[in-house]
Each structure stands twice: as C-alpha cells, then as structure tokens.
C-alpha positions as CSV (number, residue, x, y, z in Angstrom):
1,M,12.4,57.4,-2.1
2,V,12.1,56.6,-5.8
3,R,11.2,53.0,-5.0
4,W,8.5,54.3,-2.5
5,A,7.1,56.5,-5.2
6,A,6.9,53.7,-7.7
7,E,5.2,51.5,-5.2
8,Q,2.6,54.1,-4.5
9,A,2.0,54.6,-8.2
10,E,1.2,50.9,-8.5
11,R,-1.5,51.4,-6.0
12,N,-2.8,54.7,-7.3
13,D,-3.1,55.2,-11.0
14,G,-3.8,59.0,-10.5
15,L,-0.3,59.6,-9.2
16,H,1.7,61.6,-11.8
17,R,4.8,62.8,-10.1
18,V,6.7,62.8,-6.8
19,G,9.2,65.5,-6.1
20,V,11.3,67.0,-3.3
21,F,11.6,70.7,-2.5
22,G,13.1,72.7,0.4
23,S,16.6,71.7,1.6
24,Y,16.6,68.3,-0.2
25,G,15.5,70.0,-3.4
26,R,18.2,72.7,-3.1
27,G,20.8,70.1,-2.2
28,D,21.7,71.6,1.2
29,A,20.0,69.2,3.6
30,G,21.8,68.4,6.7
31,V,21.4,66.5,10.0
32,G,17.9,67.1,11.2
33,S,16.5,68.2,7.8
34,D,13.0,66.9,7.1
35,L,11.9,65.8,3.7
36,D,9.5,68.2,1.9
37,L,7.5,66.3,-0.8
38,V,5.1,67.3,-3.5
39,L,2.8,64.7,-5.0
40,I,0.7,65.4,-8.1
41,D,-2.3,63.2,-8.0
42,D,-5.5,63.3,-10.2
43,N,-7.5,61.5,-7.5
44,T,-6.8,63.6,-4.5
45,S,-9.5,65.6,-2.6
46,G,-10.2,67.0,0.9
47,T,-8.0,69.2,3.0
48,Q,-4.2,68.9,2.9
49,S,-4.3,67.1,6.2
50,Q,-6.8,64.5,4.8
51,R,-4.7,64.1,1.7
52,Y,-1.5,63.6,3.7
53,R,-3.1,60.8,5.7
54,Q,-4.0,58.9,2.6
55,W,-0.3,58.2,1.9
56,P,2.1,55.9,3.9
57,F,4.8,58.5,4.6
58,E,5.7,56.5,7.8
59,Q,7.5,54.1,5.4
60,L,10.0,56.7,4.5
61,P,13.3,56.9,6.4
62,L,12.8,60.6,7.3
63,C,10.2,62.7,8.9
64,C,8.4,64.5,6.0
65,D,5.9,67.2,5.1
66,A,4.0,66.9,1.9
67,L,1.9,68.9,-0.5
68,V,-0.6,66.7,-2.3
69,L,-2.1,68.5,-5.3
70,T,-4.1,67.8,-8.4
71,P,-2.4,68.8,-11.7
72,Q,-4.8,71.8,-11.9
73,E,-4.0,72.9,-8.3
74,W,-0.3,72.6,-9.1
75,D,-0.6,74.8,-12.2
76,E,-2.7,77.4,-10.3
77,L,-0.2,77.5,-7.4
78,L,2.7,78.1,-9.8
79,A,0.7,80.9,-11.5
80,S,0.0,82.6,-8.2
81,P,0.0,86.4,-8.7
82,A,2.3,88.8,-6.8
83,S,-0.8,90.3,-5.2
84,D,-1.0,87.2,-3.0
85,P,2.5,87.4,-1.4
86,G,2.3,84.2,0.6
87,L,1.3,82.0,-2.4
88,H,3.6,83.9,-4.7
89,A,6.6,83.2,-2.4
90,M,5.6,79.5,-2.2
91,A,5.3,79.3,-6.0
92,N,8.7,80.9,-6.5
93,A,10.3,78.5,-3.9
94,L,8.8,75.5,-5.7
95,K,9.9,76.7,-9.1
96,R,13.4,77.2,-7.8
97,D,13.8,74.2,-5.5
98,C,11.5,71.3,-6.7
99,R,13.3,68.3,-8.1
100,W,11.2,65.5,-9.6
101,L,12.2,62.1,-8.3
102,W,9.6,60.0,-10.1
103,C,7.1,60.5,-12.9
104,R,4.5,58.1,-14.4
105,S,5.9,58.3,-17.9
106,D,9.2,59.3,-19.5
107,M,7.0,60.9,-22.2
108,E,5.7,63.5,-19.7
109,A,7.4,66.8,-20.0
110,P,8.8,67.9,-16.6
111,F,6.8,70.5,-14.7
112,I,10.0,72.0,-13.5
113,T,13.6,71.3,-14.4
114,R,16.8,72.2,-12.6
115,D,17.4,75.0,-15.1
116,T,14.1,76.7,-14.5
C-alpha cells in the first residue's frame, strides 16, 4: 500500500497524503474487510465517482473505497458542524480512525495522529 501511494505520487505532484480509515484504520479488519482510503490531492475535481476513476485502485490487493479530497475539502469535512449529523459523524469517524500511510514530506505536520 505504501509503495502504491509512493508510485502514485511520482505521477501526481498534487498528491499530499494517503491514509486508511474504517476497519483497517482502527486495526480490526478481518476476512472480507474492504480497504477504505482517503487521498488528499490538490489537483482533484469532479464528483467522487469521477475522482475515484482517476486512480488505479485495481492495482491494490483488496477491494477498496476511497475519498479523494482537496486539502480544503478535507479541512471543511473535519470542521463539519453538529447541525449536519451525517457529515459530523463522518468527520468524527475520520478523526478517530484515519491512519496516514504516506505523505509527500516528512516536514508536513500530520492532519491526524493516532492520539487525536
């Protein structure tokens, strides 16, 4: 997974980070678990479906779902107000479960750490 992310970054200079969330992020994945990914990409646009199709996820060893967001969209999602229960719940799950597997630079401060 880390190698795949690094290979994608070589092809896309806008890719900042690749992380896992859900069962792999929590560390309780089992047989049949899919891989839930989040990609932070400066250059992404279009619907989530269009964004997903721009990445070669078929190269990964597991079936996966992915959120492909710009840094601004990521920040907005994490700041979702409680008045939007669906987005607020998603933001809380990402804050709790997301584990960054790859980032462009060691100098970048993590968006989320295991202790957050």
